[in-house]
C-alpha atoms as one frame of an Amber mdcrd trajectory, in Angstrom:
protein
  34.932  14.946 -10.924  34.550  12.024  -8.625  31.827  12.011  -6.429  32.911
  12.086  -2.396  30.745   8.914  -1.521  32.533   6.935  -4.381  35.774   8.269
  -3.581  35.414   7.311   0.343  33.722   3.748  -1.024  37.104   3.055  -3.280
  39.516   4.443  -0.432  37.864   1.993   2.562  37.475  -1.163  -0.608  41.543
  -1.075  -0.808  42.131  -1.281   2.490  39.542  -3.010   4.446  38.328  -6.614
   3.309  35.022  -6.627   1.058  33.103  -8.321   3.816  33.856  -6.079   6.605
  32.719  -3.109   4.367  29.729  -4.518   4.053  28.966  -4.988   7.282  29.719
  -1.627   7.953  27.960  -0.547   5.896  24.788  -2.059   6.759  24.042  -0.360
  10.382  25.312   2.549   8.537  22.665   1.993   6.013  19.318   1.238   8.808
  20.914   4.282  10.894  20.327   6.834   8.112  16.883   4.762   6.489  15.700
   4.957   9.903  16.347   8.997  10.422  15.150  10.082   6.825  11.978   8.116
   8.305  11.281   9.985  11.297  11.844  13.395   9.062   9.616  11.899   6.954
   6.751  11.375   9.290   7.692  14.889  11.531   6.724  16.367   7.935   4.127
  13.722   6.964   1.225  16.276   5.755   4.138  18.109   3.748   5.514  15.100
   2.497   2.255  13.655   1.366   1.334  16.584  -0.593   4.733  16.647  -2.511
   4.213  12.745  -2.855   0.784  12.814  -4.615   1.792  16.374  -6.844   4.677
  14.501  -8.038   2.584  11.448  -9.065   0.439  13.476 -10.702   2.863  15.635
 -12.382   4.489  12.539 -13.418   1.187  11.057 -14.839   0.192  14.296 -16.451
   3.234  14.451 -18.247   1.946  12.151 -20.466  -0.372  13.495 -22.263   1.766
  17.008 -22.245   4.613  15.091 -24.040   1.493  13.360 -26.826   0.966  16.938
 -27.460   4.055  18.889 -27.688   4.723  15.921 -30.425   1.974  17.423 -32.064
   3.463  20.776 -32.315   1.836  22.845 -29.627   4.140  24.533 -27.448   5.121
  22.862 -23.755   3.135  25.703 -22.065  -0.171  25.738 -24.070   0.507  22.157
 -23.731   0.263  22.091 -19.897  -2.735  24.480 -19.620  -4.807  22.701 -21.566
  -3.708  18.930 -19.713  -4.355  20.580 -16.429  -7.939  21.812 -17.115  -8.769
  19.088 -18.440  -7.452  17.214 -15.316  -9.628  19.855 -13.351 -12.603  19.362
 -15.379 -12.750  15.404 -15.216 -12.036  15.929 -11.362 -15.192  18.608 -11.301
 -17.306  16.219 -12.758 -16.242  13.148 -10.297 -16.752  15.327  -7.641 -20.261
  16.269  -8.863 -21.799  13.384 -10.426 -19.805   9.879  -9.232 -18.614  10.983
  -5.404 -21.932  11.409  -3.754 -23.542   7.984  -5.855 -20.975   6.057  -3.915
 -21.486   7.662  -0.595 -25.041   7.231  -0.812 -24.693   3.775  -1.484 -21.402
   3.039   0.943 -24.133   4.607   3.189 -27.170   2.384   2.268 -24.844  -0.609
   3.347 -23.859   0.511   6.501 -27.662   0.933   7.033 -27.985  -2.515   5.420
 -25.890  -4.137   7.691 -27.634  -5.375  10.635 -30.024  -7.228   8.071 -27.338
  -9.110   6.969 -25.678  -9.927  10.439 -29.513 -11.658  11.002 -29.764 -13.328
   8.195 -26.126 -14.821   9.229 -27.443 -15.729  12.629 -30.521 -17.214  11.284
 -28.299 -19.457   9.241 -26.258 -20.594  11.974 -29.215 -21.481  13.534 -30.258
 -23.593  11.164 -27.144 -24.992  10.699 -27.223 -25.928  14.406 -30.635 -27.419
  13.981 -29.665 -29.393  10.711 -26.656 -30.863  13.301 -28.208 -31.445  16.448
 -30.570 -33.842  14.680 -27.519 -36.026  13.058 -25.901 -36.016  16.605 -23.081
 -34.297  15.402 -20.746 -32.915  18.141 -21.096 -29.188  16.438 -21.979 -26.087
  18.143 -22.376 -22.283  16.364 -24.623 -21.203  18.432 -21.436 -19.622  20.307
 -20.803 -17.754  16.735 -23.737 -16.456  15.982 -24.925 -14.885  19.873 -21.304
 -13.611  19.470 -21.670 -11.439  15.970 -25.514 -10.085  17.205 -22.937  -8.797
  20.000 -19.876  -7.468  18.156 -21.432  -5.941  14.591 -23.986  -3.423  16.393
 -20.856  -1.815  18.067 -18.568  -2.600  14.888 -20.993  -0.874  12.569 -21.174
   2.361  14.957 -17.765   2.294  14.390 -17.633   1.931  10.754 -19.862   4.491
  10.681 -18.481   6.998  12.635 -15.220   6.115  10.606 -16.833   7.491   7.809
 -18.007  10.778   8.642 -14.733  11.763   9.881 -13.099  10.987   6.775 -15.789
  13.038   5.541 -14.835  15.856   8.118 -11.359  15.171   7.130 -11.646  15.898
   3.899 -13.456  18.826   4.431 -10.840  20.002   6.756  -7.709  18.699   4.090
  -9.491  21.520   1.529  -6.406  23.573   1.563  -3.639  20.940   1.421  -6.141
  19.273  -1.924  -5.437  22.463  -3.303  -1.921  23.116  -2.407  -1.630  20.073
  -3.766  -3.437  20.827  -7.343  -0.985  24.417  -7.630   2.293  22.019  -6.521
   1.433  19.667  -9.659   0.853  22.548 -11.488   4.486  24.195 -10.898   6.171
  20.900 -10.673   4.932  20.630 -14.472   6.247  23.539 -15.040   9.596  23.603
 -13.079   9.463  20.256 -12.135  12.694  18.850 -13.829  15.216  21.767 -12.110
  13.647  21.005  -8.294  14.438  17.417  -9.073  17.830  18.137 -10.468  18.958
  19.748  -7.239  18.325  17.081  -5.252  19.760  14.327  -7.542  22.957  16.046
  -7.558  24.245  15.066  -4.385  23.953  11.485  -5.319  26.644   9.947  -7.392
  26.060  10.594 -11.131  26.204   7.069 -12.241  23.475   6.428  -9.616  21.602
   9.353 -10.737  21.365   8.492 -14.028  20.782   4.703 -13.698  18.011   5.926
 -11.122  16.118   8.116 -12.751  15.790   6.354 -15.783  14.546   2.683 -14.039
  12.283   4.719 -12.175  10.804   6.370 -14.647  10.376   3.591 -16.471   9.329
   1.539 -13.833   6.041   3.857 -12.228   5.440   4.887 -16.125   4.788   0.360
 -16.113   3.323   0.670 -13.040   0.525   3.364 -12.688   0.049   4.299 -16.324
  -0.691   0.390 -16.542  -2.199  -0.141 -13.469  -4.821   2.250 -13.997  -6.006
   1.682 -17.738  -7.065  -1.556 -16.423  -8.266  -0.565 -13.205 -10.072   1.940
 -14.974 -11.110  -1.087 -17.572 -12.229  -3.609 -15.130 -14.092  -0.914 -12.531
 -16.062   0.572 -15.467 -17.131  -3.902 -17.099 -17.317  -5.108 -13.293 -19.853
  -1.696 -13.008 -21.990  -2.880 -15.856 -22.084  -6.607 -15.504 -23.289  -6.012
 -11.504 -25.856  -3.241 -12.674 -26.852  -6.251 -15.462 -27.399  -8.827 -12.490
 -29.258  -6.191 -10.334 -26.433  -6.359  -7.955 -27.287  -4.181  -4.663 -24.343
  -1.520  -5.055 -23.400  -1.951  -7.574 -21.795   0.787  -8.279 -19.802   0.803
  -4.787 -18.756  -2.544  -5.671 -17.688  -2.367  -9.572 -15.976   0.914  -9.166
 -13.968  -0.682  -5.399 -12.962  -3.933  -6.689 -11.364  -1.735  -9.929  -9.622
   0.716  -7.698  -7.984  -1.879  -5.678  -6.687  -3.226  -8.896  -3.651  -0.447
  -8.169  -2.529  -2.962  -5.751  -1.374  -6.738  -6.005  -3.295  -9.563  -5.360
  -6.135  -6.607  -3.701  -8.451  -6.726  -6.493  -9.480 -10.550  -5.257  -9.581
  -9.858  -1.844 -12.465  -7.157  -3.445 -14.166  -9.575  -4.916 -14.730 -11.927
  -2.435 -15.486  -9.348   0.160 -18.374  -8.353  -2.371 -19.234 -11.772  -2.978
 -19.513 -11.716   1.185 -21.699  -9.508   1.659 -23.917 -10.834  -0.956 -24.103
 -13.918  -0.739 -24.942 -12.901   2.801 -28.616 -12.588   1.628 -29.065 -13.970
  -1.382 -26.198 -17.043  -1.829 -26.542 -17.801  -5.449 -26.337 -14.426  -6.227
 -22.956 -13.936  -4.204 -21.613 -16.815  -5.492 -22.629 -14.993  -9.155 -20.346
 -12.136  -8.377 -17.814 -13.751  -7.487 -17.456 -16.154 -10.551 -18.309 -12.531
 -12.701 -15.277 -10.618 -10.961 -12.554 -14.099 -10.921 -13.799 -14.193 -14.673
 -14.134 -10.422 -15.933 -10.743 -10.227 -14.092  -8.993 -13.598 -15.520 -10.318
 -11.700 -19.450  -8.465  -8.557 -19.110  -5.156  -9.870 -17.201  -4.563 -12.530
 -20.677  -5.736  -9.940 -23.083  -5.717  -6.438 -22.334  -3.587  -6.355 -19.671
  -0.122  -8.218 -21.190  -0.480  -5.003 -23.870  -0.833  -2.229 -21.849   1.484
  -3.004 -19.020   4.291  -5.292 -21.140   6.684  -5.656 -18.318   5.196  -4.715
 -15.177   7.758  -4.594 -12.562   9.328  -7.828 -12.323   9.117  -8.418  -9.178
   9.158 -12.199  -7.305   5.141 -12.487  -5.594   7.217 -12.639  -1.905   9.177
  -9.801  -2.527   5.782  -7.718  -3.512   4.221  -8.599  -0.577   7.155  -8.029
   1.683   7.171  -4.597   0.256   3.804  -3.994   0.628   4.086  -4.815   4.209
   6.705  -2.718   4.505   5.452  -0.144   2.768   2.485   0.263   5.006   3.835
   0.566   8.349   6.478   2.798   6.783   3.337   5.515   5.043   0.557   3.892
   5.354  -2.232   3.822   2.440   0.092   5.756   0.466   3.273   3.359   1.295
   0.483   0.467  -0.502   0.363   2.613  -3.598   4.497   3.560  -3.623   5.925
   0.198  -2.600   5.409  -2.053  -5.836   7.246   0.431  -7.858   9.938   1.130
  -5.420  10.953  -1.825  -4.316  11.248  -2.708  -8.097  13.137   0.345  -8.814
  15.533  -0.756  -6.077  15.823  -4.222  -7.445  16.946  -2.670 -10.920  19.384
  -0.288  -9.406  21.134  -3.316  -7.229  20.928  -5.430 -10.562  22.919  -2.278
 -12.344  25.728  -1.814  -9.663  26.141  -5.564  -9.957  26.431  -5.817 -13.422
  28.553  -2.875 -13.788  30.761  -4.081 -11.180  30.897  -7.399 -13.167  32.061
  -5.723 -16.261  34.973  -3.917 -14.705  36.214  -7.243 -12.694  36.037  -8.781
 -16.581  36.656  -6.359 -19.404  36.466  -9.045 -21.858  33.182  -9.882 -20.856
  32.237  -5.927 -21.361  34.206  -5.246 -24.490  31.373  -8.799 -25.229  28.057
  -7.150 -24.456  29.270  -4.280 -25.839  29.733  -5.439 -29.448  26.729  -7.764
 -28.508  24.711  -4.869 -28.020  26.339  -2.878 -31.143  24.946  -6.201 -33.121
  21.864  -5.832 -31.941  21.052  -2.100 -32.353  22.834  -2.792 -36.224  19.872
  -5.699 -36.211  17.349  -3.237 -35.336  18.497  -0.603 -37.657  18.147  -2.968
 -40.911  14.881  -4.333 -39.915
């Protein structure tokens, strides 16, 4: 049975020229997208809980499947994986998070010393330029730093305290997210099936497969690389006696989840350390970039394979759109969603080309059959 949306599209295509159909579809698509966005923003907290729980259930489903392949029932596999996940969260909450928060507090406390060091360096540079009669005046920058930074430090401190209090207030949401993750592991397939049935069948099949593939490649691969890079950087920074080594190592590692942000994290850590110790700051930057390049060229290709296949320009645009529409959560989801949308559009375009050129479709089918036969023979 043909889907109503498909019948409507075919009817309009048969009556109106193609370019008019496209012009009519664009404003309707934008309007529908705006309405959906307003609804999601209205139910922002509920939507965030659902998205985070879905993502956690998606990631936890991989070890569940591995246990199922070893002959363990799905119910027992889910229970084992879920209890292990809760144990890891509890361990991190008791051991690692307090240390990170302590180092963050120390960093905020020492920021005024760093500002004073920068001001002294600027004054020395100003004296050096005055001796050589160079038309350079940086004394105003030092004064502005001394006037602005204390207020900024107070704001950052208040924001950190606010985040902690908000986290305590959001304990119910955290418990709800964990509970929803468990139920999605148990009954998620039927839940999403009731939603996808409202879309055309060909879109649903392609969308589910591409969405699963892109999210698997992006999150499983990126999280693995993030853990490896964060661990290596933390050990290297500890050996180099870098202050706040745990905060910088784990922070840069987590930034791997967002394209290009790991380089930004390395630059920021180098700047903070280099204010009081320029040589150590340069060492931090060189070490972080060197480790990042080694992992990108040796480990990442083996883990990630084909990541998302997006042009870097589209990656940046998707990040900007993600942060504009859904904040931090939008940044995390922007790249795999953009890659999935691009793959679906390519799939639709390829399907239409094959329908327009039956001979090409026959050749493609023959080629695919030949490749399958070769793979089976190998």
